HTML snippet that shows the backbone in 3Dmol.js (N, CA, C, O; Angstrom):
<script src="https://3Dmol.org/build/3Dmol-min.js"></script>
<div id="view" style="width:600px;height:400px;position:relative"></div>
<script>
const pdb = `
ATOM      1  N   MET A   1       0.849  -1.160   0.000  1.00  0.00           N
ATOM      2  CA  MET A   1       0.000   0.000   0.000  1.00  0.00           C
ATOM      3  C   MET A   1       0.903   1.234   0.000  1.00  0.00           C
ATOM      4  O   MET A   1       1.841   1.350   0.789  1.00  0.00           O
ATOM      5  N   GLU A   2       0.589   2.135  -0.900  1.00  0.00           N
ATOM      6  CA  GLU A   2       1.408   3.329  -1.069  1.00  0.00           C
ATOM      7  C   GLU A   2       0.969   4.391  -0.071  1.00  0.00           C
ATOM      8  O   GLU A   2      -0.226   4.630   0.107  1.00  0.00           O
ATOM      9  N   ASN A   3       1.930   5.018   0.570  1.00  0.00           N
ATOM     10  CA  ASN A   3       1.652   6.079   1.528  1.00  0.00           C
ATOM     11  C   ASN A   3       1.520   7.398   0.765  1.00  0.00           C
ATOM     12  O   ASN A   3       2.493   7.878   0.184  1.00  0.00           O
ATOM     13  N   ILE A   4       0.320   7.983   0.766  1.00  0.00           N
ATOM     14  CA  ILE A   4       0.076   9.215   0.035  1.00  0.00           C
ATOM     15  C   ILE A   4       0.153  10.377   1.014  1.00  0.00           C
ATOM     16  O   ILE A   4      -0.504  10.376   2.055  1.00  0.00           O
ATOM     17  N   GLU A   5       0.961  11.361   0.666  1.00  0.00           N
ATOM     18  CA  GLU A   5       1.103  12.536   1.514  1.00  0.00           C
ATOM     19  C   GLU A   5       0.419  13.731   0.861  1.00  0.00           C
ATOM     20  O   GLU A   5       0.489  13.925  -0.353  1.00  0.00           O
ATOM     21  N   PHE A   6      -0.226  14.505   1.673  1.00  0.00           N
ATOM     22  CA  PHE A   6      -0.898  15.705   1.198  1.00  0.00           C
ATOM     23  C   PHE A   6      -0.173  16.921   1.747  1.00  0.00           C
ATOM     24  O   PHE A   6       0.343  16.891   2.864  1.00  0.00           O
ATOM     25  N   THR A   7      -0.135  17.986   0.966  1.00  0.00           N
ATOM     26  CA  THR A   7       0.422  19.233   1.475  1.00  0.00           C
ATOM     27  C   THR A   7      -0.624  19.889   2.365  1.00  0.00           C
ATOM     28  O   THR A   7      -1.802  19.535   2.328  1.00  0.00           O
ATOM     29  N   GLU A   8      -0.175  20.849   3.164  1.00  0.00           N
ATOM     30  CA  GLU A   8      -1.096  21.544   4.071  1.00  0.00           C
ATOM     31  C   GLU A   8      -2.180  22.268   3.284  1.00  0.00           C
ATOM     32  O   GLU A   8      -3.336  22.282   3.706  1.00  0.00           O
ATOM     33  N   ALA A   9      -1.837  22.865   2.158  1.00  0.00           N
ATOM     34  CA  ALA A   9      -2.820  23.571   1.329  1.00  0.00           C
ATOM     35  C   ALA A   9      -3.891  22.619   0.821  1.00  0.00           C
ATOM     36  O   ALA A   9      -5.062  22.991   0.761  1.00  0.00           O
ATOM     37  N   GLU A  10      -3.520  21.411   0.457  1.00  0.00           N
ATOM     38  CA  GLU A  10      -4.488  20.429  -0.039  1.00  0.00           C
ATOM     39  C   GLU A  10      -5.438  19.974   1.069  1.00  0.00           C
ATOM     40  O   GLU A  10      -6.599  19.659   0.808  1.00  0.00           O
ATOM     41  N   ILE A  11      -4.950  19.942   2.282  1.00  0.00           N
ATOM     42  CA  ILE A  11      -5.786  19.520   3.409  1.00  0.00           C
ATOM     43  C   ILE A  11      -6.746  20.639   3.808  1.00  0.00           C
ATOM     44  O   ILE A  11      -7.911  20.372   4.104  1.00  0.00           O
ATOM     45  N   VAL A  12      -6.280  21.881   3.821  1.00  0.00           N
ATOM     46  CA  VAL A  12      -7.070  23.018   4.288  1.00  0.00           C
ATOM     47  C   VAL A  12      -8.067  23.485   3.232  1.00  0.00           C
ATOM     48  O   VAL A  12      -9.159  23.931   3.581  1.00  0.00           O
ATOM     49  N   GLU A  13      -7.721  23.394   1.965  1.00  0.00           N
ATOM     50  CA  GLU A  13      -8.548  23.949   0.896  1.00  0.00           C
ATOM     51  C   GLU A  13      -9.980  23.434   0.868  1.00  0.00           C
ATOM     52  O   GLU A  13     -10.886  24.249   0.697  1.00  0.00           O
ATOM     53  N   PRO A  14     -10.253  22.132   1.024  1.00  0.00           N
ATOM     54  CA  PRO A  14     -11.658  21.714   1.020  1.00  0.00           C
ATOM     55  C   PRO A  14     -12.469  22.380   2.126  1.00  0.00           C
ATOM     56  O   PRO A  14     -13.622  22.752   1.911  1.00  0.00           O
ATOM     57  N   LYS A  15     -11.881  22.531   3.292  1.00  0.00           N
ATOM     58  CA  LYS A  15     -12.584  23.202   4.391  1.00  0.00           C
ATOM     59  C   LYS A  15     -12.800  24.666   4.047  1.00  0.00           C
ATOM     60  O   LYS A  15     -13.857  25.223   4.343  1.00  0.00           O
ATOM     61  N   THR A  16     -11.816  25.290   3.429  1.00  0.00           N
ATOM     62  CA  THR A  16     -11.920  26.696   3.052  1.00  0.00           C
ATOM     63  C   THR A  16     -13.013  26.884   2.009  1.00  0.00           C
ATOM     64  O   THR A  16     -13.811  27.816   2.111  1.00  0.00           O
ATOM     65  N   ASN A  17     -13.057  26.009   1.006  1.00  0.00           N
ATOM     66  CA  ASN A  17     -14.098  26.112  -0.016  1.00  0.00           C
ATOM     67  C   ASN A  17     -15.477  25.941   0.598  1.00  0.00           C
ATOM     68  O   ASN A  17     -16.417  26.649   0.237  1.00  0.00           O
ATOM     69  N   LEU A  18     -15.596  25.004   1.525  1.00  0.00           N
ATOM     70  CA  LEU A  18     -16.866  24.790   2.200  1.00  0.00           C
ATOM     71  C   LEU A  18     -17.246  26.030   2.996  1.00  0.00           C
ATOM     72  O   LEU A  18     -18.402  26.454   2.972  1.00  0.00           O
ATOM     73  N   ALA A  19     -16.291  26.611   3.696  1.00  0.00           N
ATOM     74  CA  ALA A  19     -16.551  27.813   4.486  1.00  0.00           C
ATOM     75  C   ALA A  19     -16.937  28.976   3.583  1.00  0.00           C
ATOM     76  O   ALA A  19     -17.847  29.737   3.911  1.00  0.00           O
ATOM     77  N   ILE A  20     -16.256  29.123   2.451  1.00  0.00           N
ATOM     78  CA  ILE A  20     -16.562  30.201   1.525  1.00  0.00           C
ATOM     79  C   ILE A  20     -17.959  30.016   0.953  1.00  0.00           C
ATOM     80  O   ILE A  20     -18.717  30.981   0.848  1.00  0.00           O
ATOM     81  N   ASP A  21     -18.312  28.780   0.578  1.00  0.00           N
ATOM     82  CA  ASP A  21     -19.656  28.500   0.064  1.00  0.00           C
ATOM     83  C   ASP A  21     -20.720  28.815   1.117  1.00  0.00           C
ATOM     84  O   ASP A  21     -21.766  29.380   0.799  1.00  0.00           O
ATOM     85  N   ARG A  22     -20.449  28.450   2.357  1.00  0.00           N
ATOM     86  CA  ARG A  22     -21.392  28.712   3.445  1.00  0.00           C
ATOM     87  C   ARG A  22     -21.545  30.221   3.663  1.00  0.00           C
ATOM     88  O   ARG A  22     -22.657  30.716   3.849  1.00  0.00           O
ATOM     89  N   LEU A  23     -20.427  30.945   3.639  1.00  0.00           N
ATOM     90  CA  LEU A  23     -20.455  32.395   3.807  1.00  0.00           C
ATOM     91  C   LEU A  23     -21.228  33.056   2.672  1.00  0.00           C
ATOM     92  O   LEU A  23     -22.060  33.931   2.908  1.00  0.00           O
ATOM     93  N   LYS A  24     -20.951  32.636   1.442  1.00  0.00           N
ATOM     94  CA  LYS A  24     -21.631  33.206   0.274  1.00  0.00           C
ATOM     95  C   LYS A  24     -23.138  32.964   0.370  1.00  0.00           C
ATOM     96  O   LYS A  24     -23.934  33.862   0.094  1.00  0.00           O
ATOM     97  N   SER A  25     -23.519  31.761   0.758  1.00  0.00           N
ATOM     98  CA  SER A  25     -24.934  31.422   0.892  1.00  0.00           C
ATOM     99  C   SER A  25     -25.599  32.293   1.963  1.00  0.00           C
ATOM    100  O   SER A  25     -26.707  32.791   1.762  1.00  0.00           O
ATOM    101  N   ALA A  26     -24.925  32.474   3.091  1.00  0.00           N
ATOM    102  CA  ALA A  26     -25.486  33.284   4.176  1.00  0.00           C
ATOM    103  C   ALA A  26     -25.641  34.733   3.744  1.00  0.00           C
ATOM    104  O   ALA A  26     -26.660  35.361   4.034  1.00  0.00           O
ATOM    105  N   ILE A  27     -24.645  35.267   3.057  1.00  0.00           N
ATOM    106  CA  ILE A  27     -24.711  36.653   2.596  1.00  0.00           C
ATOM    107  C   ILE A  27     -25.852  36.831   1.604  1.00  0.00           C
ATOM    108  O   ILE A  27     -26.573  37.827   1.666  1.00  0.00           O
ATOM    109  N   GLU A  28     -26.024  35.892   0.701  1.00  0.00           N
ATOM    110  CA  GLU A  28     -27.116  35.981  -0.277  1.00  0.00           C
ATOM    111  C   GLU A  28     -28.477  35.917   0.410  1.00  0.00           C
ATOM    112  O   GLU A  28     -29.405  36.622   0.013  1.00  0.00           O
ATOM    113  N   ARG A  29     -28.602  35.077   1.436  1.00  0.00           N
ATOM    114  CA  ARG A  29     -29.862  34.999   2.177  1.00  0.00           C
ATOM    115  C   ARG A  29     -30.152  36.313   2.896  1.00  0.00           C
ATOM    116  O   ARG A  29     -31.287  36.790   2.905  1.00  0.00           O
ATOM    117  N   ILE A  30     -29.100  36.901   3.505  1.00  0.00           N
ATOM    118  CA  ILE A  30     -29.264  38.176   4.204  1.00  0.00           C
ATOM    119  C   ILE A  30     -29.681  39.260   3.223  1.00  0.00           C
ATOM    120  O   ILE A  30     -30.562  40.065   3.523  1.00  0.00           O
ATOM    121  N   GLU A  31     -29.053  39.285   2.055  1.00  0.00           N
ATOM    122  CA  GLU A  31     -29.414  40.271   1.037  1.00  0.00           C
ATOM    123  C   GLU A  31     -30.874  40.113   0.612  1.00  0.00           C
ATOM    124  O   GLU A  31     -31.588  41.103   0.450  1.00  0.00           O
ATOM    125  N   ARG A  32     -31.308  38.875   0.434  1.00  0.00           N
ATOM    126  CA  ARG A  32     -32.699  38.603   0.061  1.00  0.00           C
ATOM    127  C   ARG A  32     -33.655  39.084   1.152  1.00  0.00           C
ATOM    128  O   ARG A  32     -34.673  39.715   0.870  1.00  0.00           O
ATOM    129  N   LEU A  33     -33.309  38.777   2.397  1.00  0.00           N
ATOM    130  CA  LEU A  33     -34.161  39.190   3.514  1.00  0.00           C
ATOM    131  C   LEU A  33     -34.196  40.710   3.662  1.00  0.00           C
ATOM    132  O   LEU A  33     -35.239  41.278   3.985  1.00  0.00           O
ATOM    133  N   ASN A  34     -33.063  41.367   3.429  1.00  0.00           N
ATOM    134  CA  ASN A  34     -33.043  42.831   3.481  1.00  0.00           C
ATOM    135  C   ASN A  34     -33.954  43.428   2.418  1.00  0.00           C
ATOM    136  O   ASN A  34     -34.628  44.426   2.670  1.00  0.00           O
ATOM    137  N   GLU A  35     -33.980  42.831   1.240  1.00  0.00           N
ATOM    138  CA  GLU A  35     -34.886  43.295   0.183  1.00  0.00           C
ATOM    139  C   GLU A  35     -36.341  43.100   0.613  1.00  0.00           C
ATOM    140  O   GLU A  35     -37.176  43.985   0.427  1.00  0.00           O
ATOM    141  N   GLU A  36     -36.634  41.931   1.189  1.00  0.00           N
ATOM    142  CA  GLU A  36     -37.994  41.669   1.665  1.00  0.00           C
ATOM    143  C   GLU A  36     -38.382  42.657   2.756  1.00  0.00           C
ATOM    144  O   GLU A  36     -39.512  43.144   2.790  1.00  0.00           O
ATOM    145  N   ARG A  37     -37.437  42.951   3.648  1.00  0.00           N
ATOM    146  CA  ARG A  37     -37.702  43.891   4.735  1.00  0.00           C
ATOM    147  C   ARG A  37     -37.997  45.280   4.162  1.00  0.00           C
ATOM    148  O   ARG A  37     -38.889  45.978   4.644  1.00  0.00           O
ATOM    149  N   LYS A  38     -37.241  45.674   3.129  1.00  0.00           N
ATOM    150  CA  LYS A  38     -37.476  46.969   2.490  1.00  0.00           C
ATOM    151  C   LYS A  38     -38.869  47.009   1.866  1.00  0.00           C
ATOM    152  O   LYS A  38     -39.581  48.007   1.978  1.00  0.00           O
ATOM    153  N   ASP A  39     -39.252  45.908   1.206  1.00  0.00           N
ATOM    154  CA  ASP A  39     -40.583  45.835   0.607  1.00  0.00           C
ATOM    155  C   ASP A  39     -41.676  45.916   1.675  1.00  0.00           C
ATOM    156  O   ASP A  39     -42.680  46.605   1.498  1.00  0.00           O
ATOM    157  N   LEU A  40     -41.467  45.206   2.782  1.00  0.00           N
ATOM    158  CA  LEU A  40     -42.446  45.245   3.879  1.00  0.00           C
ATOM    159  C   LEU A  40     -42.538  46.640   4.484  1.00  0.00           C
ATOM    160  O   LEU A  40     -43.632  47.104   4.806  1.00  0.00           O
ATOM    161  N   ALA A  41     -41.406  47.310   4.639  1.00  0.00           N
ATOM    162  CA  ALA A  41     -41.408  48.671   5.181  1.00  0.00           C
ATOM    163  C   ALA A  41     -42.197  49.602   4.270  1.00  0.00           C
ATOM    164  O   ALA A  41     -42.928  50.471   4.746  1.00  0.00           O
ATOM    165  N   ASN A  42     -42.051  49.421   2.967  1.00  0.00           N
ATOM    166  CA  ASN A  42     -42.827  50.238   2.018  1.00  0.00           C
ATOM    167  C   ASN A  42     -44.315  49.942   2.127  1.00  0.00           C
ATOM    168  O   ASN A  42     -45.140  50.853   2.052  1.00  0.00           O
ATOM    169  N   ASP A  43     -44.662  48.663   2.305  1.00  0.00           N
ATOM    170  CA  ASP A  43     -46.071  48.288   2.474  1.00  0.00           C
ATOM    171  C   ASP A  43     -46.653  48.928   3.731  1.00  0.00           C
ATOM    172  O   ASP A  43     -47.776  49.433   3.714  1.00  0.00           O
ATOM    173  N   ILE A  44     -45.892  48.905   4.811  1.00  0.00           N
ATOM    174  CA  ILE A  44     -46.352  49.501   6.075  1.00  0.00           C
ATOM    175  C   ILE A  44     -46.511  51.012   5.906  1.00  0.00           C
ATOM    176  O   ILE A  44     -47.481  51.595   6.389  1.00  0.00           O
ATOM    177  N   LYS A  45     -45.572  51.634   5.229  1.00  0.00           N
ATOM    178  CA  LYS A  45     -45.654  53.072   4.968  1.00  0.00           C
ATOM    179  C   LYS A  45     -46.928  53.395   4.196  1.00  0.00           C
ATOM    180  O   LYS A  45     -47.611  54.373   4.501  1.00  0.00           O
ATOM    181  N   ASP A  46     -47.248  52.577   3.199  1.00  0.00           N
ATOM    182  CA  ASP A  46     -48.471  52.779   2.418  1.00  0.00           C
ATOM    183  C   ASP A  46     -49.725  52.682   3.293  1.00  0.00           C
ATOM    184  O   ASP A  46     -50.679  53.440   3.114  1.00  0.00           O
ATOM    185  N   ILE A  47     -49.710  51.750   4.232  1.00  0.00           N
ATOM    186  CA  ILE A  47     -50.860  51.598   5.138  1.00  0.00           C
ATOM    187  C   ILE A  47     -51.020  52.845   6.003  1.00  0.00           C
ATOM    188  O   ILE A  47     -52.140  53.300   6.238  1.00  0.00           O
ATOM    189  N   PHE A  48     -49.897  53.401   6.481  1.00  0.00           N
ATOM    190  CA  PHE A  48     -49.978  54.624   7.283  1.00  0.00           C
ATOM    191  C   PHE A  48     -50.512  55.785   6.447  1.00  0.00           C
ATOM    192  O   PHE A  48     -51.260  56.619   6.956  1.00  0.00           O
ATOM    193  N   VAL A  49     -50.139  55.845   5.182  1.00  0.00           N
ATOM    194  CA  VAL A  49     -50.667  56.884   4.293  1.00  0.00           C
ATOM    195  C   VAL A  49     -52.176  56.720   4.155  1.00  0.00           C
ATOM    196  O   VAL A  49     -52.915  57.703   4.202  1.00  0.00           O
ATOM    197  N   GLU A  50     -52.639  55.474   3.983  1.00  0.00           N
ATOM    198  CA  GLU A  50     -54.080  55.197   3.889  1.00  0.00           C
ATOM    199  C   GLU A  50     -54.800  55.639   5.157  1.00  0.00           C
ATOM    200  O   GLU A  50     -55.843  56.291   5.104  1.00  0.00           O
ATOM    201  N   LEU A  51     -54.218  55.268   6.306  1.00  0.00           N
ATOM    202  CA  LEU A  51     -54.846  55.635   7.581  1.00  0.00           C
ATOM    203  C   LEU A  51     -54.944  57.146   7.728  1.00  0.00           C
ATOM    204  O   LEU A  51     -55.979  57.672   8.138  1.00  0.00           O
ATOM    205  N   LYS A  52     -53.860  57.840   7.391  1.00  0.00           N
ATOM    206  CA  LYS A  52     -53.857  59.298   7.510  1.00  0.00           C
ATOM    207  C   LYS A  52     -54.908  59.921   6.596  1.00  0.00           C
ATOM    208  O   LYS A  52     -55.593  60.867   6.985  1.00  0.00           O
ATOM    209  N   SER A  53     -55.033  59.390   5.385  1.00  0.00           N
ATOM    210  CA  SER A  53     -56.024  59.941   4.460  1.00  0.00           C
ATOM    211  C   SER A  53     -57.455  59.639   4.917  1.00  0.00           C
ATOM    212  O   SER A  53     -58.405  60.285   4.476  1.00  0.00           O
ATOM    213  N   SER A  54     -57.599  58.643   5.812  1.00  0.00           N
ATOM    214  CA  SER A  54     -58.919  58.314   6.362  1.00  0.00           C
ATOM    215  C   SER A  54     -59.201  59.068   7.660  1.00  0.00           C
ATOM    216  O   SER A  54     -60.246  58.871   8.281  1.00  0.00           O
ATOM    217  N   GLY A  55     -58.259  59.942   8.075  1.00  0.00           N
ATOM    218  CA  GLY A  55     -58.489  60.755   9.256  1.00  0.00           C
ATOM    219  C   GLY A  55     -57.820  60.263  10.529  1.00  0.00           C
ATOM    220  O   GLY A  55     -57.949  60.900  11.575  1.00  0.00           O
ATOM    221  N   PHE A  56     -57.110  59.147  10.464  1.00  0.00           N
ATOM    222  CA  PHE A  56     -56.419  58.642  11.647  1.00  0.00           C
ATOM    223  C   PHE A  56     -55.053  59.318  11.776  1.00  0.00           C
ATOM    224  O   PHE A  56     -54.447  59.719  10.782  1.00  0.00           O
ATOM    225  N   GLU A  57     -54.584  59.433  13.012  1.00  0.00           N
ATOM    226  CA  GLU A  57     -53.280  60.048  13.253  1.00  0.00           C
ATOM    227  C   GLU A  57     -52.218  58.952  13.361  1.00  0.00           C
ATOM    228  O   GLU A  57     -52.245  58.139  14.284  1.00  0.00           O
ATOM    229  N   PRO A  58     -51.284  58.940  12.408  1.00  0.00           N
ATOM    230  CA  PRO A  58     -50.243  57.901  12.401  1.00  0.00           C
ATOM    231  C   PRO A  58     -49.453  57.806  13.707  1.00  0.00           C
ATOM    232  O   PRO A  58     -49.086  56.711  14.134  1.00  0.00           O
ATOM    233  N   LYS A  59     -49.193  58.943  14.334  1.00  0.00           N
ATOM    234  CA  LYS A  59     -48.443  58.940  15.596  1.00  0.00           C
ATOM    235  C   LYS A  59     -49.190  58.130  16.668  1.00  0.00           C
ATOM    236  O   LYS A  59     -48.578  57.371  17.419  1.00  0.00           O
ATOM    237  N   ILE A  60     -50.499  58.299  16.727  1.00  0.00           N
ATOM    238  CA  ILE A  60     -51.316  57.582  17.705  1.00  0.00           C
ATOM    239  C   ILE A  60     -51.394  56.101  17.335  1.00  0.00           C
ATOM    240  O   ILE A  60     -51.346  55.236  18.210  1.00  0.00           O
ATOM    241  N   VAL A  61     -51.515  55.812  16.051  1.00  0.00           N
ATOM    242  CA  VAL A  61     -51.557  54.415  15.597  1.00  0.00           C
ATOM    243  C   VAL A  61     -50.256  53.708  15.989  1.00  0.00           C
ATOM    244  O   VAL A  61     -50.281  52.565  16.444  1.00  0.00           O
ATOM    245  N   ARG A  62     -49.129  54.388  15.813  1.00  0.00           N
ATOM    246  CA  ARG A  62     -47.840  53.797  16.209  1.00  0.00           C
ATOM    247  C   ARG A  62     -47.800  53.517  17.715  1.00  0.00           C
ATOM    248  O   ARG A  62     -47.289  52.488  18.157  1.00  0.00           O
ATOM    249  N   GLU A  63     -48.346  54.450  18.485  1.00  0.00           N
ATOM    250  CA  GLU A  63     -48.409  54.269  19.938  1.00  0.00           C
ATOM    251  C   GLU A  63     -49.271  53.063  20.294  1.00  0.00           C
ATOM    252  O   GLU A  63     -48.896  52.269  21.157  1.00  0.00           O
ATOM    253  N   VAL A  64     -50.416  52.920  19.641  1.00  0.00           N
ATOM    254  CA  VAL A  64     -51.296  51.774  19.892  1.00  0.00           C
ATOM    255  C   VAL A  64     -50.565  50.477  19.539  1.00  0.00           C
ATOM    256  O   VAL A  64     -50.656  49.497  20.278  1.00  0.00           O
ATOM    257  N   LEU A  65     -49.849  50.465  18.425  1.00  0.00           N
ATOM    258  CA  LEU A  65     -49.082  49.272  18.043  1.00  0.00           C
ATOM    259  C   LEU A  65     -48.039  48.930  19.109  1.00  0.00           C
ATOM    260  O   LEU A  65     -47.852  47.763  19.453  1.00  0.00           O
ATOM    261  N   ARG A  66     -47.362  49.962  19.628  1.00  0.00           N
ATOM    262  CA  ARG A  66     -46.355  49.738  20.666  1.00  0.00           C
ATOM    263  C   ARG A  66     -46.993  49.160  21.927  1.00  0.00           C
ATOM    264  O   ARG A  66     -46.448  48.247  22.546  1.00  0.00           O
ATOM    265  N   LEU A  67     -48.144  49.697  22.296  1.00  0.00           N
ATOM    266  CA  LEU A  67     -48.831  49.217  23.496  1.00  0.00           C
ATOM    267  C   LEU A  67     -49.341  47.785  23.319  1.00  0.00           C
ATOM    268  O   LEU A  67     -49.310  46.995  24.263  1.00  0.00           O
ATOM    269  N   ARG A  68     -49.806  47.451  22.127  1.00  0.00           N
ATOM    270  CA  ARG A  68     -50.316  46.098  21.872  1.00  0.00           C
ATOM    271  C   ARG A  68     -49.224  45.038  21.974  1.00  0.00           C
ATOM    272  O   ARG A  68     -49.515  43.871  22.238  1.00  0.00           O
ATOM    273  N   LYS A  69     -47.970  45.437  21.766  1.00  0.00           N
ATOM    274  CA  LYS A  69     -46.856  44.490  21.876  1.00  0.00           C
ATOM    275  C   LYS A  69     -46.536  44.142  23.330  1.00  0.00           C
ATOM    276  O   LYS A  69     -45.911  43.119  23.608  1.00  0.00           O
ATOM    277  N   MET A  70     -46.970  45.004  24.254  1.00  0.00           N
ATOM    278  CA  MET A  70     -46.608  44.831  25.660  1.00  0.00           C
ATOM    279  C   MET A  70     -47.340  43.657  26.290  1.00  0.00           C
ATOM    280  O   MET A  70     -48.465  43.321  25.919  1.00  0.00           O
ATOM    281  N   ASP A  71     -46.674  43.055  27.238  1.00  0.00           N
ATOM    282  CA  ASP A  71     -47.283  42.042  28.088  1.00  0.00           C
ATOM    283  C   ASP A  71     -48.404  42.730  28.872  1.00  0.00           C
ATOM    284  O   ASP A  71     -48.233  43.880  29.276  1.00  0.00           O
ATOM    285  N   PRO A  72     -49.547  42.068  29.103  1.00  0.00           N
ATOM    286  CA  PRO A  72     -50.669  42.727  29.808  1.00  0.00           C
ATOM    287  C   PRO A  72     -50.277  43.322  31.165  1.00  0.00           C
ATOM    288  O   PRO A  72     -50.741  44.407  31.517  1.00  0.00           O
ATOM    289  N   THR A  73     -49.440  42.636  31.917  1.00  0.00           N
ATOM    290  CA  THR A  73     -49.011  43.164  33.216  1.00  0.00           C
ATOM    291  C   THR A  73     -48.157  44.413  33.034  1.00  0.00           C
ATOM    292  O   THR A  73     -48.316  45.398  33.754  1.00  0.00           O
ATOM    293  N   GLU A  74     -47.255  44.358  32.066  1.00  0.00           N
ATOM    294  CA  GLU A  74     -46.401  45.507  31.775  1.00  0.00           C
ATOM    295  C   GLU A  74     -47.247  46.691  31.307  1.00  0.00           C
ATOM    296  O   GLU A  74     -46.984  47.833  31.686  1.00  0.00           O
ATOM    297  N   LEU A  75     -48.249  46.423  30.494  1.00  0.00           N
ATOM    298  CA  LEU A  75     -49.142  47.478  30.012  1.00  0.00           C
ATOM    299  C   LEU A  75     -49.906  48.112  31.164  1.00  0.00           C
ATOM    300  O   LEU A  75     -50.041  49.334  31.234  1.00  0.00           O
ATOM    301  N   GLU A  76     -50.402  47.278  32.064  1.00  0.00           N
ATOM    302  CA  GLU A  76     -51.146  47.793  33.214  1.00  0.00           C
ATOM    303  C   GLU A  76     -50.247  48.692  34.068  1.00  0.00           C
ATOM    304  O   GLU A  76     -50.674  49.765  34.497  1.00  0.00           O
ATOM    305  N   GLU A  77     -49.013  48.263  34.316  1.00  0.00           N
ATOM    306  CA  GLU A  77     -48.066  49.070  35.095  1.00  0.00           C
ATOM    307  C   GLU A  77     -47.757  50.384  34.380  1.00  0.00           C
ATOM    308  O   GLU A  77     -47.666  51.439  35.008  1.00  0.00           O
ATOM    309  N   HIS A  78     -47.598  50.305  33.070  1.00  0.00           N
ATOM    310  CA  HIS A  78     -47.320  51.505  32.273  1.00  0.00           C
ATOM    311  C   HIS A  78     -48.462  52.506  32.380  1.00  0.00           C
ATOM    312  O   HIS A  78     -48.236  53.693  32.617  1.00  0.00           O
ATOM    313  N   GLU A  79     -49.683  52.027  32.206  1.00  0.00           N
ATOM    314  CA  GLU A  79     -50.842  52.914  32.258  1.00  0.00           C
ATOM    315  C   GLU A  79     -51.027  53.508  33.654  1.00  0.00           C
ATOM    316  O   GLU A  79     -51.398  54.675  33.789  1.00  0.00           O
ATOM    317  N   TYR A  80     -50.771  52.711  34.691  1.00  0.00           N
ATOM    318  CA  TYR A  80     -50.885  53.208  36.062  1.00  0.00           C
ATOM    319  C   TYR A  80     -49.853  54.306  36.309  1.00  0.00           C
ATOM    320  O   TYR A  80     -50.184  55.371  36.829  1.00  0.00           O
ATOM    321  N   THR A  81     -48.614  54.044  35.937  1.00  0.00           N
ATOM    322  CA  THR A  81     -47.544  55.022  36.147  1.00  0.00           C
ATOM    323  C   THR A  81     -47.820  56.301  35.370  1.00  0.00           C
ATOM    324  O   THR A  81     -47.595  57.397  35.883  1.00  0.00           O
ATOM    325  N   LEU A  82     -48.299  56.176  34.151  1.00  0.00           N
ATOM    326  CA  LEU A  82     -48.639  57.338  33.347  1.00  0.00           C
ATOM    327  C   LEU A  82     -49.732  58.168  34.018  1.00  0.00           C
ATOM    328  O   LEU A  82     -49.656  59.396  34.057  1.00  0.00           O
ATOM    329  N   SER A  83     -50.753  57.481  34.548  1.00  0.00           N
ATOM    330  CA  SER A  83     -51.848  58.217  35.212  1.00  0.00           C
ATOM    331  C   SER A  83     -51.342  58.916  36.476  1.00  0.00           C
ATOM    332  O   SER A  83     -51.776  60.028  36.778  1.00  0.00           O
ATOM    333  N   VAL A  84     -50.428  58.278  37.219  1.00  0.00           N
ATOM    334  CA  VAL A  84     -49.858  58.910  38.417  1.00  0.00           C
ATOM    335  C   VAL A  84     -49.107  60.174  38.019  1.00  0.00           C
ATOM    336  O   VAL A  84     -49.267  61.217  38.652  1.00  0.00           O
ATOM    337  N   TYR A  85     -48.290  60.086  36.977  1.00  0.00           N
ATOM    338  CA  TYR A  85     -47.516  61.242  36.514  1.00  0.00           C
ATOM    339  C   TYR A  85     -48.448  62.361  36.052  1.00  0.00           C
ATOM    340  O   TYR A  85     -48.252  63.526  36.395  1.00  0.00           O
ATOM    341  N   LYS A  86     -49.463  61.993  35.268  1.00  0.00           N
ATOM    342  CA  LYS A  86     -50.393  63.001  34.765  1.00  0.00           C
ATOM    343  C   LYS A  86     -51.149  63.680  35.897  1.00  0.00           C
ATOM    344  O   LYS A  86     -51.311  64.900  35.899  1.00  0.00           O
ATOM    345  N   ASN A  87     -51.613  62.885  36.864  1.00  0.00           N
ATOM    346  CA  ASN A  87     -52.320  63.460  38.014  1.00  0.00           C
ATOM    347  C   ASN A  87     -51.393  64.360  38.812  1.00  0.00           C
ATOM    348  O   ASN A  87     -51.809  65.420  39.280  1.00  0.00           O
ATOM    349  N   GLY A  88     -50.141  63.949  38.972  1.00  0.00           N
ATOM    350  CA  GLY A  88     -49.160  64.758  39.704  1.00  0.00           C
ATOM    351  C   GLY A  88     -48.895  66.094  39.040  1.00  0.00           C
ATOM    352  O   GLY A  88     -48.535  67.065  39.707  1.00  0.00           O
ATOM    353  N   LEU A  89     -49.068  66.147  37.744  1.00  0.00           N
ATOM    354  CA  LEU A  89     -48.860  67.376  36.992  1.00  0.00           C
ATOM    355  C   LEU A  89     -50.156  68.157  36.765  1.00  0.00           C
ATOM    356  O   LEU A  89     -50.175  69.171  36.068  1.00  0.00           O
ATOM    357  N   GLY A  90     -51.230  67.662  37.367  1.00  0.00           N
ATOM    358  CA  GLY A  90     -52.518  68.338  37.235  1.00  0.00           C
ATOM    359  C   GLY A  90     -53.221  68.088  35.908  1.00  0.00           C
ATOM    360  O   GLY A  90     -54.121  68.831  35.516  1.00  0.00           O
ATOM    361  N   MET A  91     -52.810  67.064  35.247  1.00  0.00           N
ATOM    362  CA  MET A  91     -53.445  66.693  33.975  1.00  0.00           C
ATOM    363  C   MET A  91     -54.469  65.605  34.278  1.00  0.00           C
ATOM    364  O   MET A  91     -54.104  64.515  34.718  1.00  0.00           O
ATOM    365  N   GLN A  92     -55.736  65.892  34.048  1.00  0.00           N
ATOM    366  CA  GLN A  92     -56.769  64.909  34.342  1.00  0.00           C
ATOM    367  C   GLN A  92     -56.827  63.851  33.259  1.00  0.00           C
ATOM    368  O   GLN A  92     -56.674  64.151  32.075  1.00  0.00           O
ATOM    369  N   CYS A  93     -57.044  62.626  33.667  1.00  0.00           N
ATOM    370  CA  CYS A  93     -57.121  61.498  32.713  1.00  0.00           C
ATOM    371  C   CYS A  93     -58.458  61.440  32.045  1.00  0.00           C
ATOM    372  O   CYS A  93     -58.698  60.561  31.218  1.00  0.00           O
TER     373      CYS A  93
END
`;
const viewer = $3Dmol.createViewer("view");
viewer.addModel(pdb, "pdb");
viewer.setStyle({}, {cartoon: {color: "spectrum"}});
viewer.zoomTo();
viewer.render();
</script>
């Protein structure tokens, strides 16, 4: 049986090619997702334009969206603290 010797470059290169292919694939996926995200952002912007033209205030809609993301307990604490601050400043709820 013949003893075959490989150079260091021959041993490392397959791993390097695999790593490069993996990196290229990941970058292409990220680029695709960034394009999708841009498209979604444009769609959301269009919805806000529709809402504004229907008489809704985009700033308030954004606030409602932020509040809807909150955990119910966190939301309750937020609303309580806000009411305390407003009452302390003489702003009636």
